[in-house]
C-alpha positions as CSV (number, residue, x, y, z in Angstrom):
1,M,184.2,9.8,10.7
2,T,183.9,7.1,7.8
3,S,187.4,8.1,6.9
4,K,188.9,7.4,9.9
5,K,186.9,4.2,10.1
6,I,188.2,3.0,6.4
7,I,191.7,3.7,7.8
8,K,191.4,1.6,10.6
9,L,189.9,-1.0,9.2
10,L,192.8,-1.1,6.4
11,S,195.5,-0.3,8.7
12,L,194.0,-3.8,10.9
13,L,193.9,-5.9,7.3
14,L,197.5,-4.9,6.4
15,M,198.2,-6.1,10.3
16,I,196.8,-9.0,9.7
17,S,198.2,-9.9,6.2
18,S,202.0,-9.1,7.2
19,L,201.7,-11.4,9.8
20,S,200.1,-14.4,7.5
21,S,202.0,-13.4,4.5
22,K,203.9,-16.3,4.9
23,L,201.2,-18.8,4.9
24,Y,201.1,-21.4,1.9
25,A,199.0,-20.6,-1.0
26,A,196.9,-23.8,0.2
27,D,195.8,-22.0,3.4
28,E,192.7,-20.7,4.0
29,C,190.8,-18.8,6.5
30,F,187.4,-19.8,5.9
31,E,187.3,-23.1,3.4
32,N,183.8,-24.2,4.3
33,A,182.0,-20.7,4.2
34,S,184.2,-20.2,1.2
35,R,182.9,-23.2,-0.4
36,S,179.4,-22.4,0.3
37,I,179.8,-19.0,-1.4
38,F,181.6,-20.8,-4.5
39,K,178.4,-22.6,-5.3
40,F,176.7,-19.9,-4.5
41,N,178.2,-17.7,-7.0
42,M,178.7,-21.0,-9.5
43,A,174.9,-20.8,-9.4
44,L,174.6,-17.3,-10.4
45,D,176.9,-18.0,-13.4
46,N,174.9,-21.0,-14.7
47,V,171.7,-18.8,-14.3
48,I,172.1,-15.2,-15.2
49,I,175.9,-14.8,-16.6
50,E,176.7,-17.6,-18.7
51,P,173.1,-16.8,-20.7
52,I,174.3,-13.1,-20.6
53,A,177.6,-14.0,-21.6
54,K,176.5,-16.2,-24.7
55,G,174.2,-13.7,-25.9
56,Y,176.7,-11.2,-25.8
57,N,178.9,-13.8,-28.2
58,K,176.4,-13.8,-30.5
59,L,176.8,-9.9,-31.3
60,P,177.9,-8.3,-34.2
61,K,181.8,-8.7,-34.0
62,P,182.9,-4.9,-34.1
63,L,180.4,-4.2,-31.5
64,K,182.2,-7.0,-29.0
65,E,185.5,-5.9,-30.0
66,G,184.5,-2.6,-29.3
67,T,182.9,-3.0,-26.1
68,G,185.7,-4.7,-24.8
69,N,188.4,-2.4,-26.2
70,F,186.0,0.6,-23.9
71,T,186.0,-1.7,-20.5
72,N,189.7,-2.5,-21.0
73,N,190.6,1.3,-21.4
74,I,188.6,2.3,-18.4
75,S,190.4,-0.7,-16.4
76,T,193.6,0.9,-17.6
77,L,193.1,4.1,-15.7
78,L,193.8,2.4,-11.9
79,S,197.1,1.4,-13.9
80,I,198.4,5.0,-14.1
81,P,198.5,5.8,-10.3
82,T,199.6,1.9,-9.3
83,S,202.4,2.1,-11.7
84,L,203.9,5.4,-10.2
85,L,203.2,3.5,-6.4
86,Q,205.2,0.2,-7.9
87,G,207.9,2.7,-9.5
88,D,207.4,1.3,-12.9
89,L,208.0,4.5,-15.2
90,N,207.9,2.4,-18.2
91,Q,204.6,0.9,-17.2
92,F,203.5,4.6,-16.3
93,V,204.4,5.9,-19.4
94,N,202.6,2.8,-21.8
95,S,199.6,2.8,-19.3
96,T,198.9,7.1,-19.6
97,G,199.6,6.8,-23.1
98,S,196.9,4.4,-23.9
99,V,194.4,5.8,-22.3
100,L,195.0,9.4,-24.0
101,I,195.3,8.2,-27.3
102,N,192.3,5.5,-27.0
103,S,190.1,8.3,-25.3
104,T,190.8,10.6,-28.3
105,V,191.7,9.1,-31.2
106,G,190.1,5.7,-30.1
107,I,186.7,7.7,-30.0
108,L,186.3,7.0,-26.3
109,G,188.1,3.4,-26.3
110,F,186.1,1.7,-28.7
111,L,188.8,1.5,-30.8
112,N,192.4,0.4,-29.8
113,P,194.9,2.3,-31.9
114,A,197.4,3.0,-28.9
115,E,198.4,-0.8,-29.2
116,K,198.8,-0.5,-33.1
117,M,201.4,2.2,-32.1
118,G,203.4,0.3,-30.0
119,L,201.9,1.3,-26.3
120,K,201.3,-2.0,-23.8
121,S,199.1,-0.6,-21.4
122,S,198.8,-3.4,-18.3
123,K,195.8,-4.2,-15.6
124,E,197.8,-3.0,-12.4
125,D,195.8,-3.0,-8.9
126,F,197.0,-2.0,-5.6
127,G,196.7,-5.7,-4.7
128,Q,199.3,-6.0,-7.4
129,T,201.5,-3.2,-6.1
130,L,201.6,-4.6,-2.2
131,G,202.5,-7.9,-3.9
132,S,205.5,-6.1,-5.4
133,Y,206.7,-4.7,-2.3
134,G,207.4,-8.4,-0.9
135,L,203.5,-8.6,0.9
136,G,202.3,-12.1,0.6
137,P,198.8,-13.1,0.0
138,G,197.7,-13.9,3.3
139,C,194.7,-15.9,3.7
140,Y,192.3,-17.3,0.5
141,F,188.7,-16.9,0.9
142,V,185.9,-16.2,-1.6
143,L,183.6,-13.4,-1.6
144,P,179.9,-13.3,-2.8
145,I,180.1,-12.4,-6.6
146,L,183.4,-10.9,-6.9
147,G,184.8,-14.3,-6.3
148,P,187.9,-15.7,-5.4
149,T,190.3,-13.3,-3.5
150,T,192.8,-12.9,-0.6
151,I,193.4,-10.8,2.3
152,R,196.3,-8.4,0.1
153,D,193.6,-8.0,-2.8
154,T,190.7,-7.5,-0.6
155,V,192.4,-4.5,1.3
156,G,193.9,-3.7,-2.5
157,L,190.1,-3.9,-3.6
158,V,189.4,-1.3,-1.1
159,V,192.3,1.4,-2.1
160,D,191.9,0.7,-5.4
161,S,188.3,2.4,-5.1
162,Y,189.8,5.6,-3.9
163,L,192.8,5.5,-6.2
164,D,191.0,4.6,-9.5
165,P,190.2,7.8,-11.3
166,F,187.0,6.3,-12.9
167,A,186.0,5.2,-9.5
168,H,186.8,8.5,-8.3
169,I,184.2,10.6,-10.6
170,T,181.1,7.7,-10.2
171,I,181.2,5.9,-6.5
172,R,183.2,8.6,-5.3
173,E,181.3,11.2,-6.5
174,K,183.9,13.6,-7.5
175,E,184.6,15.6,-10.5
176,L,187.8,15.5,-12.8
177,F,189.1,17.7,-15.6
178,N,185.3,18.8,-15.6
179,I,184.3,15.2,-16.1
180,S,181.8,13.1,-13.5
181,G,179.3,10.2,-13.1
182,N,177.5,7.9,-11.2
183,N,176.8,5.0,-9.2
184,L,174.9,3.2,-12.2
185,D,177.9,4.4,-14.6
186,Y,180.5,2.7,-12.4
187,Y,178.8,-0.6,-12.2
188,S,177.5,-0.6,-15.7
189,V,181.1,-0.8,-16.8
190,K,182.0,-3.3,-14.1
191,G,179.2,-5.5,-15.0
192,A,180.3,-5.1,-19.1
193,T,183.7,-6.1,-18.1
194,A,182.6,-9.1,-16.3
195,V,180.4,-10.2,-19.1
196,D,183.0,-9.4,-21.9
197,F,185.5,-11.6,-20.0
198,R,183.2,-14.4,-19.4
199,S,182.1,-14.8,-23.1
200,N,185.8,-15.1,-23.5
201,N,186.2,-18.0,-21.7
202,I,182.8,-19.4,-22.3
203,T,185.0,-22.8,-23.3
204,N,187.7,-22.6,-20.5
205,F,184.7,-22.4,-18.0
206,D,183.3,-25.5,-19.7
207,S,186.1,-27.7,-20.1
208,L,187.1,-26.8,-16.3
209,E,183.5,-27.5,-15.0
210,K,184.2,-31.2,-17.0
211,N,187.1,-32.3,-16.0
212,S,187.8,-31.0,-12.6
213,L,187.9,-33.3,-9.5
214,D,187.0,-30.3,-7.2
215,L,186.0,-27.2,-9.3
216,Y,186.5,-25.3,-6.2
217,S,190.1,-26.2,-5.7
218,S,190.9,-25.5,-9.4
219,F,189.7,-21.9,-9.4
220,K,191.6,-21.3,-6.5
221,S,194.9,-22.7,-7.7
222,I,194.3,-20.7,-11.4
223,Y,193.4,-17.4,-9.2
224,L,196.3,-17.6,-7.4
225,Q,198.7,-18.4,-10.2
226,D,197.4,-15.4,-12.0
227,R,197.8,-13.5,-9.3
228,S,201.4,-14.3,-9.0
229,N,201.9,-13.7,-12.4
230,K,200.6,-10.2,-12.4
231,I,202.8,-9.4,-9.6
232,R,206.0,-10.4,-11.4
233,N,204.5,-8.9,-14.4
234,S,204.9,-12.3,-16.2
235,S,203.7,-12.4,-19.7
236,S,205.7,-15.9,-20.8
237,D,203.6,-17.6,-18.3
238,Q,200.2,-16.1,-18.5
239,D,197.0,-18.5,-19.8
240,D,194.2,-17.7,-21.8
241,W,191.8,-17.0,-18.6
242,G,193.0,-12.9,-18.6
243,N,192.1,-10.9,-15.4
244,L,190.2,-13.5,-13.4
245,E,189.5,-11.4,-10.4
246,N,186.8,-9.4,-12.5
């Protein structure tokens, strides 16, 4: 019953996204609500996330880099099935090789020997996959805690929880290659990923807050540009913000 409801919901969202795929980036579904949620997210960041990120930056460099490598390795798992769905075999080989090497030789991903071997992994998700097939973003809005998104990327987020091998063995409570986990494992890694990202962008966030006339619009612009770059697999115009949706 639950699976049927999810399929119906995804179908509805995809239909809405298809109808709204030609919307300009500035169009929004719920701007007033999104602005309120954005204020809540910023308050949460100021009180909890930013202080944790600043403390995280004080960790010894090897420990901080190891944690970042570990979370990046986990994130690359999702790139394996989504690269196949995009028909990008080069990306699939690089992501698969990177995960295999870093998870073994790299001691569960805390080291990154794959990069030294020339394997360039990327972070792909189902939202990017839909975009690669020409599906527009649809309306832009902001989710509590999760932050900026679009209709297309929200659909992608739901599908990711089924495609992602790490989600499969944790929140889906399935077993893969005799490996299993639980909800705590999943949300702990996601939390560590968010803190690692925030710690790497302390200066960027501070600069944006000081110099933006409308912080909400600035975050919106950066998010949409970042997603567009990722869908095009563009590296030349990527900025320092990395994976903004995390």
